[in-house]
C-alpha positions in Angstrom: 23.1 -6.0 9.3 19.8 -5.3 11.0 19.0 -7.4 14.0 15.6 -9.0 13.7 13.1 -7.9 16.2 10.5 -9.9 18.0 7.3 -11.4 16.8 4.8 -10.5 14.1 1.3 -11.8 14.1 -0.7 -11.5 10.9 -3.5 -9.0 11.6 -5.5 -10.6 8.8 -5.8 -7.4 6.9 -6.4 -7.3 3.1 -5.6 -4.8 0.4 -9.1 -3.4 0.8 -8.1 -2.3 4.4 -5.5 0.1 3.0 -7.3 1.9 0.1 -9.1 4.4 2.3 -6.3 6.9 1.7 -3.7 6.4 -1.1 -0.7 8.6 -1.7 0.0 9.1 -5.5 2.1 11.2 -7.8 0.2 14.2 -9.0 0.0 14.5 -12.8 0.0 18.3 -12.6 3.0 19.1 -10.4 4.6 15.7 -9.8 4.3 16.1 -6.0 2.5 13.9 -3.5 -1.3 13.9 -3.8 -4.0 11.9 -2.0 -6.9 9.7 -3.2 -9.5 9.8 -0.5 -13.2 8.9 -0.2 -15.4 11.7 -1.5 -17.7 13.3 1.1 -20.4 10.7 2.0 -23.7 10.8 0.2 -26.5 9.8 2.6 -28.1 7.8 -0.3 -24.9 6.0 -1.4 -25.4 2.3 -1.9 -23.1 -0.6 -2.5 -19.7 -1.7 -1.3 -17.5 1.0 0.2 -14.8 0.1 -2.3 -16.9 1.4 -5.2 -18.0 4.7 -3.6 -16.8 7.9 -5.2 -13.2 9.0 -4.6 -11.5 12.3 -4.8 -7.9 13.0 -5.9 -6.6 16.1 -4.2 -3.2 17.8 -4.6 -2.1 20.5 -2.2 0.8 21.4 -4.4 -1.1 22.6 -7.5 -4.7 22.5 -6.4 -5.7 19.6 -8.7 -9.0 18.0 -7.7 -10.7 15.2 -9.6 -13.6 12.9 -8.7 -13.9 9.2 -9.6 -17.3 7.6 -9.6 -16.6 4.6 -11.8 -17.7 1.0 -11.4 -14.4 -0.9 -11.6 -11.1 -0.7 -9.8 -7.8 -2.2 -11.0 -5.4 -3.4 -8.4 -1.7 -3.7 -9.2 -0.4 -7.2 -9.4 3.1 -8.3 -8.9 6.3 -6.3 -8.5 7.7 -6.3 -12.0 6.3 -2.9 -12.8 5.6 0.3 -10.9 2.3 0.2 -9.1 -0.7 2.5 -9.7 -3.7 3.4 -7.6 -6.8 1.4 -8.3 -9.1 4.4 -9.0 -7.3 7.0 -11.1 -4.4 4.8 -12.4 -1.8 7.3 -11.1 1.6 6.0 -10.0 1.9 5.5 -6.3 4.2 7.8 -4.4 5.3 5.2 -1.9 7.3 2.9 -4.2 10.9 2.2 -5.0 12.7 -0.2 -7.3 15.0 -2.9 -5.9 17.1 -5.5 -7.6 14.2 -8.0 -7.0 11.3 -5.8 -8.1 9.2 -2.9 -7.0 8.4 -2.5 -3.4 5.2 -0.3 -2.9 2.6 0.7 -0.4 -0.7 2.6 -0.6 -0.1 4.7 2.5 2.1 4.9 5.6 0.0 2.4 7.5 0.5 -0.2 4.7 4.2 0.6 4.7 4.4 0.1 8.5 2.8 -3.3 8.2 5.4 -4.3 5.6 8.2 -3.0 7.9 6.9 -4.8 11.0 6.6 -8.0 9.0 10.1 -7.8 7.5 11.8 -6.8 10.8 10.3 -9.7 12.8 12.4 -12.8 13.4 9.2 -14.8 14.2 6.3 -14.4 11.8 3.1 -16.1 12.8 0.3 -16.7 10.3 -3.4 -16.8 11.2 -4.4 -20.3 12.2 -5.6 -22.5 9.3 -8.7 -23.5 11.3 -9.8 -20.0 12.0 -12.7 -18.7 9.9 -12.4 -15.7 7.6 -9.9 -14.5 5.2 -7.2 -17.0 4.4 -5.1 -15.1 1.8 -4.2 -12.0 3.8 -2.1 -9.1 2.6 0.9 -10.6 4.4 0.3 -14.0 2.8 0.3 -12.4 -0.6 3.6 -10.6 -0.3 6.2 -11.7 -2.9 8.6 -14.3 -1.8 11.6 -12.0 -2.1 10.1 -9.7 0.5 9.5 -12.7 2.9 13.0 -14.1 2.7 15.2 -13.4 5.7 18.3 -13.1 3.5 16.7 -10.0 1.9 15.7 -8.4 5.2 18.3 -5.6 5.1 17.7 -4.7 1.5 13.9 -4.5 2.0 14.3 -2.4 5.2 16.6 0.0 3.3 14.0 0.3 0.6 11.2 1.0 3.2 13.4 3.7 4.7 14.0 5.2 1.2 10.2 5.3 0.6 9.6 7.0 3.9 12.3 9.5 3.2 10.7 10.4 -0.1 7.4 11.3 1.6 9.2 13.5 4.2 11.1 15.3 1.3 7.9 15.9 -0.6 
């Protein structure tokens, strides 16, 4: 059994904070590929979320550009998650007996690990201004439960190992 560690304070991050770089499964060679912002256009307008993205695979050389107007975020943990731009399956995901545990990138996975490991989890104060439903607040209940701590941490370790093996 893993001994819980210290305190976790919600950094008030949202899903949008982690879509800058997304690790996905390449459709060409089934290796890890990255979805990153396309080189900046000096005349680009609008929200950074909707700026062009590029899918790049170092394994097979695949390169695609997304310049759409809508993104689709994965909801829930009943099904494998996909990236919001190209709809490719995320590389950093694994199925557990409770559902799918997934992350967009290693930074996102690190946040989940720190949250699950902590014995004291502090939310942002209710009276503070700004985002109320943070990424941590939106995690599924089965990830938040202390009784599932060991299982979730094992799943996080499996996800990290899959990226190292790639």
